[in-house]
N, C-alpha and C positions, 0 to 999 in steps of 0.2 A: 502495500497499500504506499503511495507517496502521500508525502504533506507538502505542499506548494502554499507560497504566500504572496507570489509576484504575478499578475494581471497577466503581463506577456506571455510568460511562460505558461499558464494557464492556456489563454487561446492558442497558442501554437501547439502544445499538445494536442487540444481538443481539434484544431484542424489537422494534425495527423491523422487521429483517428478514424476522422470523416474521409479523411481519403482514400483510406483503404477498407473501407465500408462498415468500419464499426458504428453500432448505434450505441447512443449516449443516453445517461435516465442522469437527473438532479434531483438531489434532494435539498432543499435551502433549510438551512435550521440558524438559531441563534446560540444553538451549544448548550451546557449543561443538560447532555443528552440522556433521556428514557424511556422505556419500555413503550410508546407512543413514538419516541423520532425512529425507534430500532422497527415498528411495523411498518414505517417510510421506505427506509432500507430494505427491509425484505421484499417489498412490492417493487421498488426499482429493480433490485435484482433478477428477479422475473420476466422484466420488461428492457434490459438492454446489456449491450456486451462490457460496457463500461458504466461505473455507479459513480459519480461525482456528488461528494455531499460539502457542502458549504457550512461552515462556523465562524459567522460573523454577526456580530452586535450590533446592528447598523443606528448609528447616532440619529440619521435623519427621520426616525420613525419614532421617536421620544420628543416628548415636550419636554419644555422648560423643567417642571416642576414634578417630574416624573423618575422611572428609577432605574436610568441610563448606568451610573456610577454604581451601586448595589447589584444591578445585573447579573444570577451567579454564573458563575464560569469554572471549569473544573476541565483542561484542556486534555489532560492524561487520561481521565474518566472518557472522554469522549474519544479521542483514539482507539481505544482499547475498544470501545463498544462497537464503531465504525469497522476495525479491522474483525471484529468475529462477526460480524452480521453479513461480511463480504464488499464493502466498500472499496474502490479502487484507487481512489483519490481523496483524500481532504483537501477544500481548498478554505486554507486560515488567513484571509488579508487582514493587514492593520488598516484603520479607516482613512489614514493618509494615502495607502494603498488604494484603496479602491476609491478617493474621490479628491479630485485637483483643488488645491487651496481656493482656487478662484472659480469651481465649479459654477454654473449657473442654469443649467438643462435639469427638467424635473419634469417628470410626467404626474399629470393629474386626471383621475377619474373624477366627473362629474355629475354622480346621479349615485350610482350604488354607494358612493362612500360619504352619504350626507346626511347618513341617518345609525342608529346604533351607536357601535362603537366610534364612528366618527363629529357624533353629537358633542363629544363630549373630549373628545381626541382630534382635533380637527385636523393638524398636520401628519397623523399616522399614517394613513393610505398614501401619500403623497409618497412619504418616505419608502412605503413598501414596493410602491408601483417602480419606483425608479433604480431601486437596488433590485427588485428580482430583473427590469428590464436589461441590468448591467451584468446579471448571471445567467442571465440567458445567451447575452451577445460573448459573453467570455468563456462559457462553457457547452456552448451548440446543442444543445441536448434535442433530442427527440420525444423525449418524454422527461415531464416535471411532476413529483409526486410532493401534494400537500395535504394534511390533515382536516378532517372534517369539522373538528373542535373552532379551527378559526374558519368558519361558515362565510361570514362575511369577507372574509379576505380571498377564500377559494372563488366565491361568486364574481369579485372584482378582476382576482389574475384572470379568470376566464375572458371575461368583459375585454379587460388590456390585451388578452393575444386574439380573441376575435377582431378587436377592434384596429389594431396595430398589425392585425398580419402576422404574427410570429409564428414560424411553422413547429409549433410544440403542443404536445398532445398534454392535456393538463389531467392530468389523475389523481383522484378525489380516495384521498384512505380512511378506512373509518376510525370514530374516536373510540381511543381507549379510555378505561378506569381502570381504577383500584377495584378490588373485590367488594368496597362499601359502597362502589357507585359514586367516589371523587376521580371527577376527569383528571387523567394527570396532566400535571403543568410545571414546567421547571421552578416556576415562583411557588409554588406548592411547600415549598423549603422553608417560606417566611414562616406559615401559619406556626403558631402554637398548637399543641396539644387541643387547646380546646376550643381554639377559632378554627382547627380541621375536624371537631366532633360537631360544633353548629354548621360549618359548612356542608353538611352530607344533606341539609336541607335543600340542595339548591337539585343535586341528581332526584331524590325523592318529590320535589314539588313537580319536575317537570317530567317523571315517569308518568304520575298520576296525570297531569295534563294532557299528556298525549291519549291518553286511556279515554279520557273523556271528551275529549275534541274528537277520536276515532269513533265515538259510541253518539255523538250529538251532533257533527258536524260544525261548520263555521261559527253555528248561529252560537256555539259556548265558547267560542274564543273570550269576548269580552268578559263575563264572569271568572272563567278560568284564570286570565291574567290578573285579574284582582284577587283570587282566591292566592296565588302564589306569591303575592305580592303580600300579603297578609302575613302566611305563613311564614316565608323569607323574614319579614320584618322582624316577627315576634323569636324569632331564633338566633336575633341580633346581628343579622345584615344590617348592612347601608347599599340601600338598592341605586345602581347607576341606571339601570334601564331591565323591564322586563317585558319584550314587547313579541305581536305576531307579525309576521311580513310574509309577503309573495316571496317565494322561491327565484320567479322568474324575474322579478325586479324590485325587489326588496321596495314596494309599494305595499301600503295596508291591502290587505286581502279583502276580496269581494269573492260577490257569489259566483266570479267565473275562476277563482282560483282555485288551482289544480293541487299544489303541495305548499304546505307553511314549513315556515323558518320560524321556530318558537325561540327564541333566543335570550338571555341574561347577562347583564355582568351586577356582579356585588361584592361590596367589602366586607370583608372582615379584617378587625384591625384596621393596618394600614394597606391590606393585599388584598388588590383587585381580582377575581375570580370571574372567567365566562365559561359557559357554557350554552345546550343547544340541543332541541331535538329536532327532526325534519319528518313532518308530518304528512304522509299522503291523505285527498279527500275525495272520497267518491262521485 
């Protein structure tokens, strides 16, 4: 397994693979890898000849009061996990290696990024789109694997690929949970034991909401969301949002909606957790 830090070296290597007919899969990450990331690498390994995992805590997707400086990092652990799951290359650039000091070009998505996480993290998806586009240009992937846990991000990347004609297939990997239901996240390490116990309300509320909506249809959505908010607040969560959105466009669901994204972002202590369920409607 190669570890590469320089953008030009990575791009040169990717070009050489393409010239010999090899397919490439990219798994973009911010490191501090866990079983959810491992599942992405496993899918990538099945889909391509060469698997590239990027490990980069991207500064442009963090707001001024967010956790960039304390975001967890453990490169040795990440290296071992990548090797164990068959990655061929780790790309681990520095911020200065990814962004010129006078960089002035960014990619902005103007619809899907305005709701959910985009309301309280207004620069986040601009940073995500820009760094993912750069990674696509550096790794030249045939396939890129993203987790369904970051459902809004997945939809935005798919829109960017469509609108900017990137020749990349976006593959969605299922959300991975602990046995107790808590969605795996690098930020879970910030939680105290008490906060982790209280955070289990998120998956319980989502699973109950899914059953109610599948049984009663779209008419149940408003009541389900209000019940979720009460349950989460009673467990000590501070709600950023709990919302239902049409997966086709992230607009509010209507009678024509075929699939709902039921998504939430909630703070326990100072830690912001996200989770979701995707629910088909008859």
